[in-house]
N, C-alpha and C positions, 0 to 999 in steps of 0.2 A: 898449657890454658887452652881453653876450650876453643873450638874452632870459629871464628866468624860469621854471623848468619848470611846467606848470599844475597846478594843486592837484587831487586825488583826491578828491573830497568822498566822502562814505557816501552822499548824493543821487544822485549821479553811479552811483557802484558797481553799485545797481541799477533807475537808469532805462533808459530807449529809445533810441538801440538799443545792443545789449549790446555791451559794450567789446569780448568776445572775437570778435567780428565775426558777421556771419550764419550760422550751423550747421545745415544740413538735417538733418530729424532721420524715422525713420520710411522707409528707404529701403526701396526693394522694385522688381526687374525685372519688367518684365511678363512673361506667361507666353511669347512669343515674343522674349523678349531684347532687343526693338527699341527699349524705352521705360525710363528710370529716372523714377520717381517716388518723392516725398520732399515732407515736412510743412516749409514755412518761415515763420519769425516775421516778423510783419510789422517794416517800421523802427517805425513808430510805438508798436509796441506788442508786446513782443520774448515776451509769452507770449500772443498770438494766433496762430494758425496755420491757414495757408492749401496747398490743394495744389497745387502744383506738378510737371510733368513735363521730363523731359531729351530729346530725340530723339539715338539714340546714332547715325544714320546722319550725320544735318545737325550734330550739336553744337552745335543752339541749344532754349535753354532757354525755357519759358512758362508761365504761369498757368492750372491746368487749372481749381481753383473755388476761387472768392472766396468766405471763410466770412460777410462781412456780407454778400454778396449773396442767399448760400443762406439765411441766418437771421439778421435785421437785430439781433434781442434775444437777447440771452445766455437760456438755458432755466434754469431751475431745475431740479438733477439728484432724481433718485433716490436714498433711502439707497442701494441698492443699489450704484448706480453711482459716486455719492461713494466708498463703501467700494472697489469696485475702481481706481477711479483711483489711492484710495491705495496700495494695494496695490501697483498698475503705477509709482506715484513718478511720475506724470503728474496730481495733483491739483491744481496750479495753473495749469494748460494750458485755453485757452479756444479757442473756433472748432474745425477738427476738430480730433481729438486721435488719429482710428484710421482706417483703411479697409485695402480687402481684394481685392485681384486676382481678375475672375472670368476669361472669357475673355481673348484678346489684348486687345480693346478693350473691355471693361465693368469696371468698377469699380463697387463697394458701400461708400458713403459714411455714415454712421453722426452723424447732428448732432441734439441739442436731445432726443433719446429717441423719433425716427424716421428712416428709413433711406431713401434716395437711391440711386437707380440711376443711374449715368454711363456714356453712351458715346460713345465717342469716335470722328471720321470725319474726314473732309477738313476741314470746317468747325468751329465753334465743337460743344464736347461737349455732348451733348444729357443733361438729367437728366429723371429721372423718378421723382416721389416714389411710392414704395411702400405706408409707412405713415402713417398720420394720424389719430392716436389719445392719448387722453389719458393712457394708459400709457407706460412708457416701456421701449424695446427695449435689449437687450444684446447683447454677447458675438455679433457678428452678421458672416457669411460667407457668401462663395458657395461649394457644394460642388466639390469639385475638376473636374467634368465641365462646370460651369459652368451647369448645369438649375435649381438654385435657390439661394435667398437665405434661408438661416437664421437666426434669432435667438430668443435668451430672453422671455421677456413674462410679468409675474407669476408668475415661477417654475417654467413649463412650457417647453416647446420646440415650436418651430414652423418652419415652412417655406412659402415662398412659389413656386410655380412659375412660373419668369419669363416663357415664351410663353404661358402662359395665365393669369396675373395670379392663380391661385388659393390662397388661404392654407387651410393644413393644420395644425392642431393634432399633433405627432407623438408627445408623450407624452401621460401622465397629466394633468389640470388639478392645479395645485398645491394642496395641504392647508396652509393658514398656521396655523389653527389646531391640528393636530397637528405644524407646524413639519417639513415635507414639502415637497420641490421638486424639481424636473427639468433634468437640463440643465444643472445648474451646478455653481461650483465651491466646495467649503467655505471657510470662513476660513484653514487650516492649508493648505491645498493651495496657495490662492493665496501668502499670505504668507511660506511656509516653504518649499513645494515648486513655486513657479512655474510651478505649472499653473494657469492662469487659465482655462482651460474647463472645460465638464463633458460635451460630445458633439463627435465627430467620425466623419467622411464616410470612408466607403470610397473608393478610390483611381476607382472605376466609378459611383459614385455609384448604386449597387444598394443598401447600407444605410447607416444610420448608427445609429453607437453610443451610447448616454446613459446618463446618472447618474440615479440613484433617491438622494438626500440627507434623510435622517431626522435630524435635529437634536433630538430630542426629547428624547435622554440625556445632549444638550449642557447645562451650568449654565448657569443665565442669570446673568449677570454686569449688575446693573442698574447704567448707565453715567449720568452726568449730562452731557447735551449743554448746558453754561454757554456762553451766547452775551451779547453785549453788554445784549438788554434779554430777554431771555426765557429759562428751563431747561426744557429738557425732559431726561425720561428716557426712556431708549434701551435697553431690554430686550436686550443685546445676550448671543448665544450664543456665548461662549467659555470653548473647554475648555484649565483652565490645568492645570499643570503636575500628573501624578498623577490626574486626574479621566479621565471617559468622554469620548471623540471621539466625532463622531457616524456613523452606519452609512449604509457605501456603499457601493450597490448598481449591478448594469452589464447594460443590457440594449440586443438589437440588432435595430431593426425593418428589415425587409422592405421599400424606399418602391413597391413594385409590388403588393404584396398585403396591407401593414400589417400583418404578421405579426409580432409581438414575441417575442423567447425571452430570457431571462435568461440570461446569462454567469456560471456559477459561479466565480469569479475566486480566493474566499477559498480559505485553507486548516486542514485541521484540527487540525493539530498547534501554531496560533499563536494560538489560543485564542478570545475572542469577537469578535466584527463589531467593536465600538469598540477592538478592540486589534490591528487588522488596517487598513494605508492601500494605497487604490489613487494609485500615483505616477505613472504613464503607461499611456495607451491610445495602440499605435498598427497602421495596418495595412500589410499587406506588397502587393505587387503581385500576389500570386494570391489578393487577398481572403482572406487567413487574419486574424484580430484577436491581437494578443502583448498581455497586461494584464503589465506590472511592476507589483508589489507589495511591499511593504515590512511587517515584524513591530512588534510595538509597541517592541522595545530598539532598532529601527534595524539592526541588526548584520547582517540578511539581508535580500537583495533576491532577489526568484524571480520569472522569466518563464516565464509560461505560454503556449501558442500555442493559439487555437481555429479550428476550421475548420465553417464550415456544408455545410451547412443546419441539421444538429440541435447545430452548436457544439461537438463533442467538444473535449476538454482535452487539451496534452501538454506534458510541458513544454521547455522552452528554453533550458536551463541556469540559474545562480545566481552569486551572490555572495557571500563571507560577509567581516565585516573586525571584527577584537578588538576593534576599539572600535566606529567609527558607519559608516556607509555616506553617501559623500556623491552625491545625484543627480545625472544628468546628463539634457540633452535630445539628446544626440547618438541619430540614430538614422536612417541613410541605406542603406536597401536598392537592392540593386542586382544584375545578373544577369552573371554573369563571361564573359569571352569563353573557348571553350574549350580555347584555349590556355595558359589559368591552370590551374594547379598547386592552387587551390584550388576548382574547379568541379564538383566531384562532388555537388554539393546545387545546383537552380537559384534558389535566390535566396537572397543571402547579404545581410547587415546589415553596414554598418561604425558601431561604436560605439565607447565609452571604457569604460577600466576602471582603477579604480587599488590593482586586486591584487598587483601588484608595487612598491606605494608611492608612484609616482606616476602623474598621470592620463597615459593614454596609448593610443594608437589599438588597436583587436581589431578581427578580420576573424570575423561569426561566423554559421554557414549555420543552415537552420531547425532544427537539430537541437540547436542551443546548441553546439557543439563552435565551440574558438575559437582562433585562430593569430594572435601577437603583429605586428604591422605597425611601430609604434614602439619604442622604450625608452629607458633612462637616466636619468639626476639632474634630469629638468626633465620639465614638466608639458607636457602638451596642453590646449589651450581651449576648441578647436570642432573637428567633422569636419565640413568645409562642401559637400566636391564628389567626385568619383569621374571620371577621364576612362578611358573606355574604351578609347580608340585606342592608348593607353602606360600602362595600367595604373598610372595615377599616381593618389595621393588626395592632396587639397588641404586644407588643413588650417590653424588660426590656434594659437598657440602660444608658447612661451619658450625655445625652445632655446640662443637665443645668450645670452641672459638675463631673470633675472627680472622687471627692470625693464623692460623691451618685450615687448610683442603684436606678433608677425610673422604675415607669411605665407610657409607653409610646401610645399615637395610632397615623397612619400616614396614610394619604386615599392610597390604593394600586397604582392611578397614582402618588405619590408623592405629595411632599409638606412638610411645616413646620408639626414635631411635636407636639402633644400635651400632656404634663403630665397630668396624669390622681393622681397619688400619692403625698401625704403631702411632702413638703418640707424641709427639716432638718433632715433626717434621710435617713438612709441607707433601702432598699427593697430588700424583696427573694419576688417570686412570683410562687403562683401555680395556672395555670389558670381551672377552671370548662370546663368540655365537651363543651358545648354549648359557649364558649366564651364571657360568659354576665355576668360571676361574679370572683372572685379570692380571694384564701387565701392569704392573706398579712403577712408578716412574718417583722416587721420595727423594727429600734432601733435607739439611737441617746448617744451623749457622756455619755447624763444624764438619759437615760430610756433606761435599761435593754428589751431586745426583747419581744415584743405585737404580738400575735398573732391573728388576724382578717379574719371575712368573709366580702367581699365588694364586693357591685356591680361594674360593671364596669364603671361608672363614676368615681368611688372614695370614695362611702359613706358607710358608716360601716353600714353594718347590724344586724352582732353582734359577740361579742368578744369568740373567741375557745380560748385563753388564754389572758387576760388583764394584769397578769403579772404587777399590780400597786404598785407602790414602796409606800406602806404607811405602817401602823406599825405594821404589818402582814408578811411583806415581810423578806426573810432572810436576806437581807442587811439592811435594816430597821437599827440596833444596829448601823452599820457603818456609816451612810448617812452622817452624820454630817462632817463627813471630807473628804467626796468626792471631790474627782478634776476633772477636764474636762481639756481637751488639747485644745491648742490653735493652730491655722493652719496659715501656712504661705507658701512661694516659695521664692526659690534661684534660680539664673542663675546658669546656667552647661556651662563649658566652650565656648560651641557652642551657646550659648544664648538661650536654652530650658529652660522651669521655670520644679525647682525641687521644690514638694510638701514634706514638712515637719510637723509634729505634735510635743508640745512640752509641756509635763505635769509635772507642777510643784508642789511640795510639798503642802500640807494643812497648813492655814497660813503663806503664804511667804512672805518675808521679802526682798524687792528687794536689800537691804543694807545690805545684806548677801549676801555671793558667798559659793555655792551650789555644791557637785559633781555630776556630770553626768553619766547617763549608754547609751552610745550608742545602740538602738536595731537595728541590721541589719537582713535583710532577700537578698533582692537586685538582685534577677532571675530573670530569666520571667516566664509570666502568674501568678505572685504574686504582689497585692498591698497591703504596709502595711499601709497607712497613709490614712482614710477613716472614714468620719462622720458617727460615730457608735458605739456603745457600747462596748469596749474593755475588754480583760478579766481581771479578777480582779486582778491578779496578779500585774498588773501596779499600783494600788492601792496601795497596798503594798510596792512596788519600793518607790512611794510619800511618805507613810506614813514613810518609815524609813529614809526621808530626802534626798530623789536622785531626781535630775529633769530626763524624762525621753524623750530621742529624738529620733526620727524616722527620713528617709529622704528615700524618694522612687527614687532610683538613674534610669538613662537611663541604660533600660535593662526591666526594670519592667514592668507592665501588663497596660493596657486601657489608653493608652496615643499613640497609632500609631506607625506603622514601623519604620519612623525616630527614633523615642522614642529608640524603640529595637533594630534596626538592627548595631547601632553603637559597639555591642557586638561580630559582624559576625568575626569569625575566631580567636580572640583576648579576650579572658571573664578574669577578674580580673584587668584591667586596667581602661577603661572608668569608671564602675561601682566605684573602688576606690577612682577616683581624684574627684566623685561627692560626697563619702562620705566624702572626705577628704574638701573639701568646706563646708559641713555641719559644721565639728568641727571650723573649720576657722570661720565661723557664728559665733558659740558658744562659742569661746576663745573668740571673741570681744565683748559678752554681759557684762555687769559688775556685773549681780549676776552669774556668772557661775567662779569657782574656776577652772581655767586651766592646773591646775596639778595634779587633779583629776577627770581626764576622763578616763573612761572604756566601750570598747565594747564587743559584745557577741553577739551568733547569732547558729543557731541549723540547719543542712544540708548544702543547697548554704549558708545559714549564718553561719555557721561554716566557709564554704571554703572563705566566706566575710571577716569574722573575722580577719581570718590567713592571707590573701592577702593584706589586711588594715593595720595591726601593722608592718609585714614585709616589707613593700613598704613605711610607716608614716616616717616622721623625726625622729630621736631616739627623744623621750621625749614625743613626742603626746600623747599618752597613757601611763596609769598609769596601767593599765590591762586589761585583753582580757583572754574572754572565750569561746571557741570553741566547738561545740557538731557538732557530726556525723559529719563531714568536709570532704567533698570531698578533695583530697590532690592533687590529678594526674588526669587527667581527660581520660588518658588511663587505669585506671580501672572502670570508670562508662562506663553505658550502650549505644550500637549502637544509637539509635534510638533518645535520648535526646540530646547527647555529639557530635552527627554530622552534629544535626541540623545546633546548632551554631558555630562549631569548623572544621566540613569538618570532613577528616581522619585522622588520624596521619601520615600516607604515603603519603597523600596532603598538610597538613598542620603541618612541624614537629613542627617550627619554633613557629606557635602558640602556639602549645602544649607545647613547653618549658617553655615559656612564661608566660604562663596560669597556669603552676603548682607552687606549694608553693616551692618546695623544691629546686629553682637559689635562693630562696631568705632568708633563714635556718641561714647563716649567719648573717643575720640583726636583729635576737632575741635581744631584749634588754629590753623586756616590760615584765613582770610575765604574764607566762600564764598556764589556766588550759584548759583539754582535757578532754572530756565527752564523752562513746559512748558504746554503746550494743554491747557484745558481741556476738550475733545473726543477726546482723544486716544484711536482706539479700537483702537491696539496696541499702546505700552505705557501702559498705562492713568494716569490721573490720580491714582489714589492709590497706584501707588508714590510718588508723589512726597509727598502729607500724609500715608502714614504715618509718612515720614521728617520734614517738619516736625515732628508730633507727638514724634517720640520726641528729634528737638532740641531741643526747647522742653521737653521734659520732665528733659533732661539738663542746660538754662539754656544751650543752646550757641545762639550767635546766630550769624544769616545773612540772606542776602539773598534776595528772590524775585521773581520777573516769569512771572506767567500772563498766557496769551490765549485771552479770550473766543471759542469758537466753533471753533478752529483744533483739527488732529489730530496727528498725529507730526509734519509739520511744518509751520514757519509759513509761508504763503503770501500772496502778492500784495507787490508793490512799497512801499507804506505801510509794511506789518509788517516785512517785511524791514531797513529801513531804522530803524523802531525799534526790532526786535533787536539791530541791527550799535551803534546808539548806548547803546542800555543796556548791552551788553559793554563796548564801550569804556571808556565811561565810570569802569566797575566796574576794569578792568584798568588804566586809568587812574590811579585812587585810588591804588592798592598797588604798581604797577612805575612809575611817572615818579616821579623827586624835582622839586622844583622850586628 
């Protein structure tokens, strides 16, 4: 008889080593392109990371820094570091979680609140500890020229001159009693703009620009940080929708003289300082500073160029949208060759814009004049490199299909893009400094992530992590019952295509009727239907006998502004109707038990879970599990909420209709609520207010809260507990005895 397939347990699902195999993260090239460095989880503890290197010439890889040797005892993180890691979605990581290249042979490694300079040579790496004190150094960098190691300590910006070892405070000291800090990114900058820093070095190390953040204008929202054995009251500065933001000023310091000049980046016609956002700060090679700012309504983005030594301003173009501006991080300065038709200005920048409805590449000169490089009904993801030898722009995007991200090349003067990477997979790319090679991380539904070094034509040079699904792979015992999703499209009410994926149980029998779990996120800037290796928890659901269904409703990412803009000033409406169209399609399938369909999601997915069950016809769902849900957009932050909803003052009816509370009377579906009790993003009172409303209406529900946990539930034991809680609930309502 054939051997029985190995049972995939919840404990093994979250245990070590990872069932998806080793997955390098934080991949970077050294400045000379001779090394590729990355963080690698330990086989016995997948969430603890060490620093590794790959030698481009020899193809050999080796451990650079063992995190346990560098710091045997995990340090207690500062509140600022905890918050930053939560914003970066690395709160569960241990050991080395970040690093920064300096020169071709030096790296800066922060660990436990201190900084270590690693120098590479012929022998073992030499480690020099730069800081050693009770304070916690954050946002550590090496300046572009390699002379300084900079960081934020106690809310002020510092730099160490590496040749001399002299430490200097570059900004004034913070004033915590006045809620003033320097060189930091405020909450909405980190969480919503994905701007995690508050200081920027000029490319020649001569100047550093830094922020002054005054949060005294921001409301204090007392947050009860409820842990297992204590309760702390955190007075969090949290700018809720319609309320004042922080005031962010910008300064430039001359490193030679110490002279500091304020950069007057705000616009008089945009209203008070609390209504203007410092979105991006970039330096040009000629030492000009460019500031990108956004108005409170987020329909206008302005670029201003400042030239020293007096830092006088000059406009560098703008972009407006009828609904909202999506920020991007694309900023690649270059000097075109004289043969180029776009070389009338000495410095150009490759960036992206959604001016024509889809995100596409534009070439912009220092005057802000723009010409299009790509076009079409598909989206660019990132600009990655420019090759001067043939005027080629290298970028990542979705020109073939929204379901796969690929690497492409396109002429600077425009034309059809040429795909570089192999189809049938989704790719993440890190380009070499010279643009002639790249590290590609690719995966497909049947192959977990593989990381290789490739030539720019797409040919493989060497594997960094082949992660072959052979008999030695952690997933090998479970491979026999592996299921792969099927993809398809449905039509939205306005005729636009909605992509879905459906994962069926192993040994699927089309003559049977199966229960279904609808896994939903549904919010902006996220895409869940992708041709890539999925979370192994998907396989667990399938092995438990469930069909798993996902649908990317209107409002989600990589489909252009028309697809996104339908949620403007009214969320939880078009998205819900799209999800219900997906449920209607499911119910029409002969292999689906229409009486056993559940829906679940976390964060915006938790919000979508609630809004969908509360607006669906009675009996649509057999169960619903909502994690960390927004329940009223007036409780969420300014930058995210007002981008889609405007302010509560200007859109009161939209806020009312987009809240879960008007629909609470409709609850007839068994409901499980889950939330971390120290959540500093979707604060816990989103759930407690819903609990109170449900109790007032006599509506039963189930509840699981996690003391000390923030927006994500971290750590193997708690992840196991969360999954067991979820499965016990779903099994109770979806499985027939």
